[in-house]
C-alpha positions in Angstrom: 10.3 -22.4 -0.9 13.6 -23.3 -2.7 15.8 -21.0 -4.7 14.6 -22.2 -8.0 10.6 -21.4 -6.8 11.9 -18.2 -5.7 13.4 -17.4 -9.0 10.2 -18.5 -11.1 8.0 -16.4 -8.3 10.0 -13.3 -9.1 11.0 -13.9 -12.8 14.8 -14.1 -12.3 17.0 -15.3 -15.0 20.1 -16.5 -13.0 20.8 -16.7 -9.1 24.7 -18.0 -8.6 26.1 -18.8 -5.1 30.0 -18.2 -4.7 32.5 -19.5 -2.0 36.3 -18.4 -2.5 38.6 -20.8 -0.7 41.2 -18.8 -0.3 39.6 -15.7 1.4 36.3 -17.4 2.3 34.3 -14.6 0.5 30.7 -15.8 0.1 28.7 -13.9 -2.3 25.4 -14.4 -4.3 24.8 -12.6 -7.5 21.1 -12.5 -9.0 20.2 -11.3 -12.3 16.6 -10.5 -12.8 16.1 -9.6 -16.2 18.2 -8.5 -19.1 15.5 -7.3 -21.8 17.0 -3.9 -22.1 20.8 -4.9 -21.4 23.1 -6.3 -18.9 22.1 -6.7 -15.3 23.3 -3.7 -13.5 23.2 -3.1 -10.0 25.7 -2.7 -6.7 27.3 -4.9 -4.7 26.1 -5.1 -1.1 28.2 -6.1 1.9 26.7 -6.8 4.8 26.3 -8.8 7.5 23.3 -11.1 7.3 21.5 -13.1 10.0 20.7 -16.2 7.7 21.8 -17.1 4.1 18.2 -17.1 3.6 18.0 -13.3 4.5 20.7 -12.6 2.1 19.1 -14.4 -0.7 15.8 -12.6 0.1 17.8 -9.4 -0.4 19.5 -9.9 -3.4 16.4 -11.2 -5.3 14.2 -7.8 -4.1 17.1 -5.7 -4.9 17.8 -7.0 -8.2 14.2 -7.0 -9.0 13.9 -3.6 -8.2 17.1 -2.6 -10.4 15.2 -3.9 -13.4 12.1 -1.8 -12.9 14.5 1.4 -11.6 16.2 1.1 -15.0 13.5 0.5 -17.4 11.7 3.8 -15.6 14.4 6.0 -16.0 15.0 5.0 -19.6 18.4 3.2 -19.0 19.4 0.2 -21.8 20.5 -2.0 -18.8 18.7 -4.9 -16.8 18.3 -5.6 -13.4 20.9 -7.3 -11.1 22.4 -7.1 -7.7 25.2 -8.9 -5.7 25.5 -9.5 -2.1 28.5 -10.5 0.0 27.7 -12.3 3.4 30.2 -10.9 6.0 31.2 -13.2 9.0 30.0 -10.3 11.4 29.0 -6.3 11.6 31.8 -3.9 10.4 34.2 -7.1 9.2 37.2 -5.2 7.9 37.2 -5.1 3.9 40.4 -6.2 2.2 42.1 -5.9 -1.4 42.0 -9.9 -1.2 38.1 -10.0 -0.8 37.6 -7.1 -3.3 39.9 -9.2 -5.9 38.0 -12.1 -5.4 34.5 -10.7 -5.7 36.0 -9.1 -8.9 37.0 -12.6 -10.2 33.4 -13.9 -9.4 31.7 -11.1 -11.3 34.4 -11.4 -14.0 32.8 -15.0 -14.7 29.4 -13.9 -16.2 31.6 -11.9 -18.5 29.5 -8.8 -18.9 26.3 -10.6 -18.2 26.2 -8.9 -14.8 27.8 -5.7 -14.2 28.8 -4.9 -10.4 29.2 -1.4 -9.0 29.1 0.4 -5.6 26.1 -0.1 -2.8 25.8 -0.5 1.0 28.9 -1.6 2.7 31.2 -1.2 -0.5 33.5 2.0 -1.3 35.0 3.2 -4.0 37.9 1.8 -3.0 36.7 -1.6 -3.0 35.2 -1.4 -6.6 38.7 -0.6 -7.2 40.1 -3.7 -5.9 37.3 -5.3 -7.8 38.3 -3.5 -10.7 41.9 -5.4 -10.8 40.2 -8.8 -11.9 37.2 -7.4 -13.8 36.2 -4.5 -16.5 32.6 -5.3 -15.5 32.4 -2.7 -12.8 31.2 1.1 -12.5 32.1 3.5 -9.6 35.8 3.0 -9.0 37.6 6.5 -8.1 38.6 6.8 -11.9 35.4 6.1 -13.1 32.3 7.1 -11.7 33.4 7.2 -7.7 30.7 7.7 -5.2 27.4 8.0 -7.1 25.5 9.1 -3.6 25.4 13.0 -5.0 23.4 11.8 -8.1 21.0 9.8 -6.4 20.5 12.5 -3.7 19.7 15.0 -6.7 16.9 12.2 -8.0 15.3 12.0 -4.8 15.0 15.7 -4.2 13.7 15.9 -7.7 10.9 13.8 -6.9 10.1 15.2 -3.8 9.6 18.4 -6.0 6.9 16.1 -7.9 5.0 14.7 -4.7 4.8 18.5 -3.4 3.0 19.4 -6.6 1.1 16.5 -6.2 -0.1 17.5 -2.9 -1.1 20.7 -4.0 2.0 22.5 -2.4 4.2 25.0 -4.0 7.4 23.2 -5.2 9.4 25.3 -2.9 11.2 23.7 0.3 11.2 26.9 2.4 9.5 25.6 5.5 9.2 22.4 4.7 10.3 19.7 7.4 12.0 16.6 5.9 12.8 13.7 8.0 15.9 11.8 6.9 16.3 8.2 8.6 19.8 7.6 7.9 23.2 9.9 7.5 24.7 7.8 5.4 26.2 9.1 2.0 22.7 9.5 0.5 21.0 10.9 3.2 24.0 13.2 3.8 23.7 14.7 0.5 20.2 15.0 0.7 20.3 17.0 3.7 23.0 19.2 2.0 20.7 19.7 -0.8 17.9 20.3 1.0 19.4 22.9 3.2 20.7 25.1 0.5 16.9 24.8 -0.4 15.9 26.0 2.9 14.2 23.0 4.1 14.1 22.4 8.0 15.7 19.1 8.6 15.3 16.1 11.2 17.9 13.6 11.1 18.4 10.2 12.8 21.1 7.3 12.0 22.2 4.4 14.7 26.0 6.4 14.4 26.2 9.6 16.6 29.0 10.8 14.4 26.8 11.0 11.4 23.9 12.9 13.0 26.4 15.2 14.7 27.8 16.2 11.3 24.4 16.5 10.1 23.4 18.5 12.7 26.8 20.6 12.9 26.9 21.4 8.9 23.0 21.7 7.9 21.3 22.9 11.2 19.4 19.6 11.4 17.7 18.6 14.8 18.3 15.0 15.8 15.7 12.6 16.8 16.6 8.9 18.2 16.7 6.4 15.6 13.4 4.5 16.7 11.4 8.0 16.6 12.4 9.3 13.2 10.0 7.0 11.0 6.9 8.3 13.2 8.3 12.0 13.8 5.8 15.2 12.7 7.5 16.1 9.3 5.9 17.1 5.7 8.3 14.4 3.9 9.6 11.1 5.6 12.6 10.3 3.6 14.1 6.8 4.5 17.5 6.4 3.6 18.5 3.0 5.5 17.9 -0.2 4.9 14.7 -1.5 3.2 11.5 -3.1 4.7 11.1 -0.2 7.3 7.4 0.9 6.5 5.0 -2.1 7.2 1.2 -2.5 8.8 2.7 -1.5 12.0 4.8 1.4 11.1 2.3 3.2 8.3 -0.6 3.6 10.8 1.7 6.0 12.5 3.2 8.4 10.2 2.9 11.8 10.8 3.7 12.9 7.2 2.4 13.7 4.0 4.7 12.4 1.8 7.1 9.2 1.6 9.7 9.6 -0.6 13.7 8.7 0.0 17.0 6.8 -1.0 16.5 3.7 0.5 15.7 0.7 -1.6 12.7 -1.4 -1.0 11.5 0.8 1.7 7.9 -1.0 1.8 8.3 -4.5 3.6 5.4 -5.7 1.3 5.0 -4.3 -1.6 1.3 -4.8 -2.0 -0.3 -4.5 1.5 2.0 -1.7 2.5 1.6 0.4 -0.9 -2.3 0.0 -0.4 -2.1 1.1 3.4 -0.2 4.0 2.2 -2.6 5.1 -0.4 -5.5 4.6 1.8 -3.8 7.1 4.4 -3.5 9.4 1.6 0.2 9.5 1.7 2.0 10.5 -1.4 4.5 7.8 -2.0 7.3 7.9 -4.6 8.2 4.4 -4.9 12.4 4.1 -4.4 13.2 2.8 -7.4 11.9 5.9 -9.3 13.3 8.5 -6.6 16.6 6.9 -6.2 17.4 6.1 -9.5 20.0 8.8 -10.0 23.2 6.8 -8.9 22.1 4.0 -11.8 21.7 6.7 -14.5 25.3 8.2 -13.4 26.8 5.0 -13.5 25.2 2.9 -15.9 25.7 5.8 -17.9 29.3 6.4 -17.6 29.4 2.2 -18.5 27.3 2.9 -21.5 29.2 6.0 -22.7 26.2 8.1 -22.5 27.4 12.2 -22.6 27.2 13.8 -19.3 24.4 16.1 -20.7 22.2 13.2 -21.2 22.9 11.7 -17.6 21.9 15.1 -16.0 18.9 15.2 -18.4 17.8 12.0 -17.3 18.3 12.6 -13.3 16.0 15.9 -14.0 13.5 14.0 -15.7 12.8 11.9 -12.8 10.6 15.0 -11.5 8.3 14.4 -14.5 8.2 10.5 -14.0 7.7 10.8 -10.4 4.7 12.8 -11.2 3.3 10.1 -13.6 3.4 8.0 -11.1 1.7 9.8 -8.6 -1.0 10.4 -10.9 -1.3 6.8 -12.1 -1.4 5.6 -8.7 -4.6 7.5 -8.0 -6.4 4.8 -10.2 -4.3 1.8 -9.1 -4.2 -0.4 -5.5 -0.9 1.5 -4.8 2.4 3.8 -5.9 4.5 0.9 -6.4 1.8 -1.1 -8.6 1.7 2.2 -10.7 5.7 2.6 -11.0 5.7 -1.3 -11.6 3.2 -1.2 -14.4 5.2 2.2 -16.0 8.5 0.4 -15.8 6.7 -3.1 -17.5 5.4 -0.7 -20.1 9.2 0.5 -21.0 10.3 -2.8 -21.6 7.3 -4.3 -23.7 8.1 -1.3 -26.1 11.8 -2.2 -26.2 10.8 -5.9 -27.4 8.4 -4.7 -29.8 11.2 -2.4 -31.2 13.5 -5.6 -31.5 10.7 -7.5 -33.0 10.0 -4.8 -35.3 13.7 -4.7 -36.9 
């Protein structure tokens, strides 16, 4: 399927490929829907095996941002960008960051970039030297992961309530896949609330950090998804739960910080429901970061941003209840977001 057909299938407004001759930067920007506002979403910097893999990622991520922002009540649309690096752990440079900033700037605010996997606030600082259409610099938002993490924990509270458990993490075992910024902050918050933590990451130093600071138990990276726990919290890359893994899960709840946790939204969402595993869709649970950064970009007061992150618990509980009468949690969450977008369109037409 070619790019235009994929755009039509997913409902995208724009997909743009870019190559910077001077730095060698290769990047893609995708904007899914701008009904609520400019396409807003982070810049992911990653080594993809193929261009098709990068395109698949940016399309899924940008679509997810549309639903995430709509469900969270933030007046921005869905966008995302990816930088294709020539190899894993390829060092970032100011020249590359500025080249990406120039690419973003060509859209004149139609797309607004931010931090994502493989991109630090320093990289966003470099982008900001060439464009004002970014959020998450050291001076403007910084690392959003503490806000993402708090939103995920709030979603976990809703899931506990939904399955009839006390909303209390004392004695609750949470298995965290991925000890990056989001996973580590989730561990920090849950440790303070008395949870028992199991962690895994391909980076041994990140695992040691969680063990030393938060008393976590380490398991092998290939064992974390199927370890026995109350809550499975995927915080690595997407597509980790599929038809092979879901039958082997030993948890009551799936709620994490990663984007696009399900390999296939429909089939895998239905599998989780069939197994009676409460699933808070990723774009509902991990909206805290975009609430913070987009809120700052839109001059939203701190109190209003904090309130929306708190509201993730209420929204998650609503999605879990809706999912009882729908094919899957993902379907319920998309329907919820679509209603928000439809309401916004009606308000515009009524003016």
